[in-house]
N, C-alpha and C positions, 0 to 999 in steps of 0.2 A: 504494500500500500504506500503510495507516495506521501511524503510528509506535507506537501502543499496540495490542497484540494484542486488547484488549477493545473497541476502537473498530471500528465497521463503516462502510464508505463510504456513509453514509445521505444521502439527499437532504434538502435544506432544506425547511421547510414551504412556502416560496414555490414551490420547484420542484415539489413534489407538487401544489400548488394548480393551477399552470399545466398540468401533465400531465393532471390530471383535467378541466380545462376543455377542453383541446385534444382529448382522447381521447373525451369523452363517457363517463363512467365506468361507466354501467350499461346493460346490454342491456334489451330490451323485457321479457323474462321476469323479470329481476331488479327492474326498476322496478315491476312489478305487485305485488311483495312488500312494497313500502313503502306504508304507509297514507297516505291523503290528508291526514290530520292531520299526519303527519310531514313530508310534502312542504310543507305550509303553514308548518310550523315553520321549515324551511330557507328557504323562499321569503320569509318575513318578514324574515329576516336579510339575504338577498341583496338584496331590494328596498330595505331601509333603507341598506345599504352603497352601492347605486347612487345613491340620492337624496343621501346625504351627499357622495359624490364630485362630484355635479353642482353643489353649492353652495359648493365650496371657492374658486372664483374669482368675483369679485374677493375678495381677503382681507378678512375682517370680524372682528368680535368673536365669541367663542365663543357668547355668548348669542344673537346674531343667527343663527349657523349652526343652533343648537338650534331656534329659533322656525321657521326655514324648513323644517327637516327634519320637525319635528312636524306642521306644516301639511300636509305631503305624505304622511306615513305614517298619518294618521288613517283610520279605516275609511271615512268618507264620501268622502274624496278617492280612496282606492283604488277604491271602487265607481265613481266618475266615470271613473277611468282605465280600468277594466275595460270600461265601456260604450263608451268611445272606441276601445278596441282590438278589441272584439268583431267588427266587420265584416272585420277583417284576419286572423282566426284560421282555422286549418284544422279539419277535422272531428275529428281526433285531439285538438287543443287544446281544442275545445269539449267533448269527452268528459271531458277532465281537469277542466275547469271544473265540469261536472256532478258529478263525483266529489267535488270540493272543496266545492261547495255542499251536497251531501248529508251531508258530514262535519262541517259547521259546527254544533256543538252548544254550548249555553250561549252567552251573550253578555252584554256589559255592559248594564245596565238602561237606559242613556241611548240605546241604539241600536235602531232598527227592525230586526227580524230579517232582512229582505231585504237591508239595507245590510251587515249583518254577514256574511251568506252570500256576497254579491258580493265583499267584501274578502277573505274566506277563499278564495274561488275564485281570485282573482287571485294570492294568495300560493301556492296550490297549483300553479298554472300556472308561476309563477316558479321554484318549487322543482323542478318536473318538468323544465323547460327547462334549468335550471342543470345538472342531472345528465345530460341526454340530448342537448341541442343548444344549447350556449352561444352559437353564432352567431345562431341564431334568437331567443334571448332578447335579445341585444344589439340586433337589428333592432326588436323590439317595444318595448323600453324606450326606444330612441331616438325613438319616435313620441310618447312622453308629453309633454304640455305642462306642464312644471313651472313653476308661477307663482312669481315672485319675491315675497318678503315684505319689507316695508320695515324699516328699522333701528328697533329698539325700545330 
């Protein structure tokens, strides 16, 4: 019982995060209500967090961490990662990629449209799996070959 009547026994943000990861927070019907662009938005954040966590060891300067992460979250690298993962994907996951590719509108001028579509597709898949099957997401991300970037 909380000491203050206005306080509710709320879960911490970390507890909520873990519950959502373990439970797979959205059913198939609810996930269909989320646009591919919104899934890519979420997937971009999840993907970058994964990459950041991979480069924490050995300890380095913050600038080095930054260079390593930026090299991996670039659209060109994401497109390479997607091509490497493609043979391991299920038919449902391939459909999510298709939805993400079709939702990729607008792009930086420096990028080939196909590269941008592939990167957006990967982000869409990451967002989808984060919400529906975090164990599968972990399996796929573990297959990525993250290249070390030298000290700068």
